[in-house]
N, C-alpha and C positions, 0 to 999 in steps of 0.2 A: 749227062752227068755233069759235064763242064758248066753248062748253062744253069743247072740246078745250083751248083756251088756259087756262081755269081749272083743269082737271085737271093740266095741265103745271105751272102756277104752284104748285098744291098739292104736287105732287111735289118741285119745287125747295124750297119752304119746309120740307117734311118732312126733305129731305136736310140742309139747314143746321141744323135743329133737332137732328138726330141727330149732326152734327159737334160742336155744343156740348156735348151730352150725353155723347159719347164722350171729349170733353176732361175734363168733370167727373169722370167714371169714374176717370181716371188720377190725379186729385188728392187730396190730403189736405185736410181742411176748412180749415186755416190757409192753404193755398195759394190759396184762393178769395179771400183778403183781401190778398194780397201786392201791394205797389205798387213799381215800380222807383224812384219818387221821390214827393214830396209833390204834385207836379203831374200825375202820371200816375194813370190809373184801374186799380182792381183788377177782377178778373172779377166780383166781386160788384156793384161799381158799374156795370159795363157791363150786367149782367143787369137791375139796377134801371132803367137807362135804357131798354133794350129793352122792358121791362115797361110803363113809362110811355108809351113811343111806341106800343106795340101797342094798349094800353088807349084812348088817345086817337084813334088812326087807325081802329081797327076797330070800336069801339062805335058803333052807329047808322050804319055805314059809308055807307049808301045815302042817308041822310036828314039828316045833320048834318055840319058842318065837321069835318075830322079833327084839328083843333087845338082841343080842348075847353077851355072856360073853366076847368074844374076842375083842369086838368093844371098841375103845378108843375115844369116841365122843369129848372129850376136846382137843385131839391131831388134830382133824379134822379142828379146827379153828386156827392152827398154819401154818406159812409159810414153809411147808415141801415140796411143789412142786416147782422145780426151772427151768423147761423148758416147752415149749408148748407140746413137745413129751410126757413128763412125765404126763402132765395134760390131754392130749387126751387119753393116755392109761388108766388112771383111769376113765375118762368120759365114754369111750367105754366099760370098763369092768363092771361099774355100770349098764349101760343100758342093757348090754347082760344079766346080772343076772336077772334084772326086766323082760325082754321080755320072757326069758326061763321060769321063774316062771308063767307068765300069760299064756303062751302057754300050761302049765301043767294043767290048770284048765279045767275040762270037767263036764259033766252032773252028773257023778258019785260022783265027789268030791266037787262040787259046794257049798254044805251045810256045808262043813267042818268049824268048829270054829277055828278061827285065833287068836293068842295071840300077843299083842304087850305091853311090859312092864307088863305082867301078866294081862292085860286087855282084855276080850273077844271081838271079832269083827266078824261080818259076813265077807265073802269074799268081798261083796259090800262095807261094811264100811272100811275095810283095804285098799282096792283100792282107795277109794274116799279120805281117809285120805292122802295117799301118793301122789295122783294126785294134791291135793290142795297144799301140802307141796312143791312139785317140781315146780309146776307153780309159787309159790311165789318166790323161789330162782331164777328160770330162769328169772322171771321179774326183779330181782335185777341184774343179770348178764347183761340183756339187758340195763337196766337203766345205769349201769356203762359204758357200751360200748358207749351208746349215749353221756354220759358226756365226756368221753375221746375223741371222734371223733368230737364233736361239729358240725359245719356246714358240715363236710364231712360225717356225718352219712347218710346212706341210709335206709330209712324206711323198717321195716320188715313187716308191715301190710299196712293199708291205709295211704298214706302219709298226713301229716298235710295240711289242706286246700283243699284236694281232695276227700272228702267224697261224694259230688255231682256227680263228675266224675265217681267214683267207682260204686255208686248205679245206675247211668244211664246205664253203661256198663253191669251191672248184670241184671237189669230189661229188657234190650233190647234183652236178650237171652230166655226170657220166663221161666216158672217154670221148674225146673230140680232137679233131686236127687243129692245126694253128702252129703258131711259133711261140717259143718261150716268152719272148719279149712282150707278147700280147697280153700275158698274164699280169703284168705289173703296171700297165698304163692307166 
């Protein structure tokens, strides 16, 4: 049961990672730095924040507080990334840290108490907290991408006005196993 949960969480994180990457694929490099106004975040800023959060939360996940002393959260919201290559390096580094931590969970350590900002969490609570946080920011990334591309945007899920076509195709296949995120890739 515990490892089923971990595998499910990994699939969810992989899905949201792919949504971010499919957004990046539609954008020109300058689009990654576009901001609606001075108070809003660009995609690159959001990626920088995700990276900082992932490195802090998932480094030594089972043995140290998820809010590391070396983290500078305020700097995560500054324009410190200047190229797509820099952005993708941080993106991949953060996800690698996350997946490595999740793969370290097993039946022997599943009941380890996890701390984030000195607040105790079960592993399930800690994972759920981060899954919701990352989905929130990846939604922002996708929304910004959609604003920037306008009519040139290619839907990442079910295209607008195509729900009936999508459902018709799905139901014509009969019942099948799989994961919900497989439906919209």
